C-alpha positions in Angstrom: -2.2 15.5 -14.5 -1.5 13.8 -11.2 -0.2 10.4 -10.3 -3.2 8.8 -8.5 -4.0 5.6 -6.7 -6.9 4.1 -4.6 -6.0 2.8 -1.2 -6.6 2.4 2.5 -5.4 4.9 5.0 -3.7 3.7 8.1 -4.0 5.5 11.5 -0.9 7.3 12.8 -0.9 4.7 15.6 -0.6 1.8 13.2 1.9 3.7 11.1 4.1 4.3 14.2 3.8 0.6 15.4 4.7 -0.7 11.9 7.7 1.6 11.7 9.2 -0.4 14.5 9.5 -3.4 12.1 11.0 -1.5 9.2 14.5 -2.8 8.2 17.6 -0.7 8.8 18.5 1.6 6.0 21.5 0.3 4.0 23.2 1.1 0.7 20.5 -0.9 -1.1 17.5 -0.9 1.3 15.4 2.2 1.7 12.7 2.2 4.4 9.5 4.0 3.6 8.5 6.9 5.8 5.8 5.8 8.2 3.5 8.6 7.3 3.4 7.0 3.8 2.3 3.6 5.0 -1.0 2.6 3.3 -2.6 -0.4 1.5 -2.9 0.1 -2.3 -6.1 -1.1 -3.9 -5.4 0.1 -7.5 -2.6 2.2 -9.0 -4.1 4.6 -11.6 -1.0 6.5 -12.7 -1.3 9.8 -14.6 -5.0 10.2 -15.0 -7.0 13.5 -14.8 -8.3 13.9 -11.2 -11.7 15.0 -12.4 -12.2 11.9 -14.5 -11.5 9.6 -11.5 -13.8 11.6 -9.2 -16.6 11.5 -11.8 -16.2 7.8 -12.2 -16.1 7.2 -8.4 -19.3 9.3 -8.0 -21.1 7.4 -10.8 -20.3 4.0 -9.3 -21.7 4.7 -5.9 -22.5 1.0 -5.4 -18.9 0.5 -4.3 -19.8 2.3 -1.2 -22.5 -0.4 -0.5 -19.6 -2.8 0.4 -19.6 -3.2 4.1 -16.6 -2.2 6.2 -14.5 -5.0 7.6 -11.9 -5.9 10.2 -8.5 -7.5 9.3 -5.3 -8.2 11.1 -1.8 -7.0 10.1 0.0 -10.2 10.9 3.1 -11.1 9.0 6.3 -9.8 7.4 7.3 -10.8 3.9 9.0 -9.8 0.6 8.4 -9.5 -3.1 11.4 -10.7 -5.2 14.2 -12.8 -4.1 14.5 -13.0 -0.3 18.2 -12.2 -0.5 17.6 -9.2 -2.7 13.9 -8.2 -2.2 12.3 -5.5 -4.3 9.8 -4.8 -1.5 9.7 -5.7 2.2 6.2 -5.6 3.6 3.7 -6.3 6.3 0.8 -8.5 5.3 -2.9 -8.5 6.2 -5.4 -11.3 6.9 -8.1 -12.1 5.9 -7.5 -11.2 2.3 -11.0 -11.9 0.9 -12.6 -8.6 2.1 -9.8 -6.7 0.4 -10.3 -8.9 -2.7 -14.0 -8.0 -2.8 -13.2 -4.2 -2.5 -10.4 -4.5 -5.1 -12.7 -6.3 -7.6 -15.6 -3.8 -7.0 -13.3 -0.9 -7.9 -12.2 -2.5 -11.2 -15.0 -0.9 -13.3 -13.9 2.5 -12.0 -10.3 1.8 -12.9 -11.4 0.8 -16.4 -13.7 3.9 -16.8 -10.6 6.0 -16.2 -8.9 4.3 -19.2 -6.5 2.3 -17.0 -5.9 -1.4 -17.6 -6.5 -3.4 -14.4 -3.4 -5.2 -13.3 -3.8 -8.9 -14.2 -1.5 -10.1 -11.5 -3.1 -11.6 -8.4 -3.9 -8.9 -5.8 -1.9 -9.2 -2.6 -2.8 -6.5 0.0 0.2 -5.4 1.9 1.9 -2.4 3.5 5.3 -1.5 2.0 7.8 -1.0 4.7 10.9 -0.7 2.5 12.2 -1.0 -1.0 15.3 -2.6 -2.4 17.4 -0.9 -5.0 19.9 -3.5 -6.1 22.3 -1.7 -8.4 25.5 -3.4 -7.2 26.5 -6.4 -5.1 24.9 -6.9 -1.7 26.9 -5.8 1.3 27.2 -7.4 4.7 25.1 -4.6 6.0 22.3 -5.4 3.5 22.4 -9.0 4.5 22.2 -8.2 8.2 19.3 -5.8 7.7 17.3 -8.5 5.8 18.1 -11.2 8.3 17.1 -9.0 11.2 13.9 -8.0 9.4 12.8 -11.6 8.8 13.8 -12.7 12.4 11.2 -10.4 13.9 7.8 -11.7 15.0 5.2 -9.1 14.1 2.7 -8.4 16.9 -0.7 -8.8 15.4 -2.4 -5.4 14.8 -6.1 -5.1 14.2 -7.2 -2.8 11.4 -10.8 -1.7 10.8 -11.4 -0.7 7.2 -14.3 1.7 7.0 -13.4 3.7 4.0 -11.1 3.9 1.0 -9.4 7.0 -0.4 -8.2 8.5 -3.7 -4.6 9.4 -3.0 -2.3 11.7 -5.1 1.4 10.9 -5.2 3.5 14.1 -5.0 7.2 14.9 -4.8 7.7 17.9 -2.5 10.7 19.7 -1.2 10.4 17.5 1.9 10.2 14.3 -0.1 7.3 12.1 -1.3 3.8 12.8 0.0 0.4 11.1 -0.5 -2.3 13.7 0.2 -5.9 12.4 0.3 -8.0 13.9 -2.5 -11.3 12.2 -1.5 -12.4 9.7 1.1 -15.3 7.2 0.4 -17.0 5.6 3.4 -18.0 2.0 3.2 -21.4 0.7 4.4 
């Protein structure tokens, strides 16, 4: 079985532009590789690929949802600001993402996965915090520098969503696309 998730692909241009806002790597802060930047719609975990593909194909009404335009417009964090678990770039408006996220819930449930009950916050993870010891001055500086930036607004057209697989390769983490689904 594979670790799978549904999400939005980002163009290499947007990935490159967002990488300029990633915080500096420190003992506790690990930037995400730009080619892994994406927006997660639903994490499925270890589910048979065939089961997910069959469910996606039987719920074709999801593809009746129109594509939409959003803006990548802000930087933020999950967790304490001094020891964030995730440093991210946020998108606006959120409502089209919410509509797509909700439309995919029956598919997630069909796959035997419980839909996350927490509110959905579409974002692009730029770095992760791994706080196993006390913060260092270098950590503090990286966080301050990250939040002192003003993100240049980037337009994003969402015309499809994809089924990703999360793989650990010799070169590191990879998210190959299994299937792409165009929106109306």
